[in-house]
Every structure is written in structure tokens, then in C-alpha cells.
N, C-alpha and C positions, 0 to 999 in steps of 0.2 A: 504494500500500500504506500502510495506517494501522495500526500496532500500537497496541492500546488495553488499558488496565487501569483501570477505574473512571473513565472520561472522559465520564460522562454529561452533564456540564455543557458540555463543549467540542465533543464529536463532531458535534453538530447544526450548530454554527457552521462547522466544517470542511466537512462534506458539502454544506451550503447553498451554499458558495462555489466548489465544484469546477466548472471549465469543462465544458460539456456534452459535449465530444468526448473526455473522459478517463473511462475505466472505473475503478471503485474497488473495492479489496479491503480489508475491515476484518479484521484478525487479532486476535482478542480473547483476552486472557490469563487469562480467568476472572473477568470483572467481576461485581460483585454490586450495582451501583447503577443498573442499567437501561441501560447503554451499548449492549448488543446490541439491545434493543428500539428505542432511538432510531435506531440505524443502519439497522435494517430498515425503518423508516418512510420512509427515503430510497431504498428499493429498490436497495440496493447488495449485493454479495456479502459475506457474513460467514462466516468460518471460525474454528474454535477453534485456538488456539496449540498447537503440538506441541513436542517436544524439551526441555521443561522450563519453568521459570518465568523471567521477566525479559524485558526489551526485546530482548536479543540473540536469544533463542529465538523471539520474535515476528517479528523481521526475517528470520531464517533460514527460518521457516515460510513467510513470504510469498515469499521467493526460490524456495523449492522449488515452490510453487504456480505462480509465474511461469514456471519452466522447463518445466512441463508444458503451458503455453499456447503461443500463436503470436505473442505480442506482441514488439515490437522494443525497447521501452524500459520500464524500471521506475523509478518514483519512490517515495520514502518520505518521509512527513512525520508529525509527532506529532499525536495526537488531542485535545490539550487546548485547541485553539482558538488557540494562539499562532502556529502556522505557517499562512500564507495560501496555499491551493492555487492561487491565481491566479498565483503566482510560477513554477509548474512549466512552463508552455509556454515561458517565457523561458529556463529552465534547459535544456530540451531543444533550444531554438534555439541556445544557446551551445555545446552539445555538438556539434551538426551543423556549426556555423560553424568551430569550433576543431578539429574532427575528434578530439574527446576521447572517452574511454570512461566516465569518471566525472566528475560535476559536484557540488560541494558548495556550498551557499548560505551565505554569510557574513552572519550577523546583526550582527557587529561592524562590517562595512563598510556595511551597509544602513541604511535608515531605521527606527528603532525607536520604538514608541509609548512615551510618557513613563512611566517606572516599570516597563517590561516586562522589563528586564534590569538587575539591580543592578550597580554598579561592580565589586564583588568577583567577580561571575561573568564580566564582561568581562575583567578582569585575569587570572583563572585560565585562561580559554579562550585568551587570547593567549599566555600562558606555555607552556601545553601544545602549542599549535599551532606556536609558534616552535621549541620543543625537538624535536618530532617532524619538523617540516618540514626543519629544518636538517640532520637526519641524511641527507637526500637532496638537500641543497643547494637546497631549495625554500622559498618563503615563503608561508605560509598563516596565516590569522588566526582560524579557527573550525572546527577539525576535529571538535568535539563538537556540531556543528549537528544540528538535526532534519531539515534539508532535504538530500535526496540524489537524484541521478538517475544511472541506470546504463544502459549499452547491454546488449544480450543477451550479447555477448561477455564483458563484464565480469562479469556474474552467473554465467555458465558457468565462468569461471576462479576467481572468488572463493568460490562457494558451498561447495565441498568443503573449502576451507581455513579457513573461519570456524568458530570454536569458542566465542566469547564468549556468555555467557548474559545478562548485565546491560547497564547503560548504557555499559560499556566497548566495546560493539560498534562505535561510531563510530571509536574509536582503532584498533581491529583492522582495520576496513575501510580506513582511511586508510593504515596501514602496509603492509598486504598489497597495496593498489592500487599504491603506488609501488614496493614491493619486487619485484613481478612485472613492472614496466615498463609498466603501463597508463597512458595519458595522463590526468592528473587536473587539472582547473582549478577555480577558485573564482570565484563571481559574487556581488555584493551582493544581499541579499534583505531584505525588511521583516520586522518581528517585532512581535507584538501581546501584550498582557497575556494570560496564561493564564487559563482559566476553571476554577476548582477548585484544590485544594491541590497544591503541587508534590510529586513523589515523590523529588526529588533533594535529600535532606537533607545537612546539613553533613558527616555521617559518610561519606556516599558521595563527596562532593567530596574529602575527605581521602584516602579509599581510592583515588581516581582518580590521585593522585600515584604510588601504587604501580603502578597499571596503566600509567601513562605510562612509568615506568622499565622495566617488564616488556616492553612492546612496543618500546621503543627497543633493548633488548638483543636481543630476539627478531629484530629486523630484520637482525641481523648473521649469522643462521644460516639 
């Protein structure tokens, strides 16, 4: 699953690198830059985002589609070219080996292309990850990653509980996963420079501190 919004410069790079045995679902949030046209040239399934605007709505739309299918695993990566889909088979392998239900890919622990992630972003991600992870006495480094892998059981449990509409979806997934007792592990993944402008402005990063506190408090109830 690849949630997209005006990722015309990056989506081709993502789809070109997808391993042949992985089926792709592009969930588009109303792109106006030709993203959908580029995706369709790669003969992948493209659907329109439902439930509202924002990455969270795109992720939940993709999960809803997945639950209507017969697939055993669902992976999610960003469409801006920064996430390499070649990492996904290794994440699925780690899920099977560790008998986990959710795997997140840590860009902090993995090999990053020079300039792909500013130090401020690394610092912020570590702080958020430590804060939320320690709530469950667990250690994680990158809960706001774009790389995720889920078992069918995990999607079935999480889908109806997810409410986030925007970029905070990763924090909600993480807190709910540990809160309901699903086994979650983290594996290192590579990270490349994005193609196109980032949608994650400083104001959103500041707002995420509020989301961090909210999900920390919500985890107690």
C-alpha cells in the first residue's frame, strides 16, 4: 500500500523498485500533479482515498481494501521515493522469524543516503519514539517511519480502532499495537532522499508534540 498526494516525482521510482512477487495498491488522496497517471503506467491498482483528507485517511482506506482481499500481509511505504520497497521482503521475513504481528522499519538504525534525513528530524523521531516506547517498557527509535508491515490479524484488530487523519497515524498505530498486546518489532531499513517537496512542515512537526502527549495519555485508557 502506497498512500500518495502529489508524489508524481517519486511514485515512479517506488513502483520501479517493487519486487515482482509483491502486489501494489496506490491510495491517492486527490493528487493534481499526475501521480495517478504515473502509477497507472506501472499497471498497479489505484484507488481514491476515502474517509477524508490526510495520510491517516489514506492508510485506513488501504487497510479497508486489504481486509476485503485474501492477502496475508500488508505493507505500507511512502510514495515520495524515499522508502525503498526492496526492504519489504526482509520486513516480512523478520515478522515470520520473530512471530511478530507488526514490523516497523527504523530509518534511524538503517543506512541513510547522505542528506536524506536532517539531524533535527532524527533527534525529534528518537525523542518521540523513546517517550512512547517507554510507556510500554519498550525501546524503539523511529515510530514515525514510513515503513510498516502488518499481519492480517493485526489489521483486523487495528482497523476499527484507528481514527487519525494526518501524519499522526504512525503514532496511533504504534500505541494501539502495543496497547492491545500485538507483538511489534523494529528492523533497520535504508532511507533515500525524497523526490519533490516535503509535506511535513515545521508547523506539523511542532503539532506532533501535541499528538505525542495525546497518544501517551490515551494509552492509559
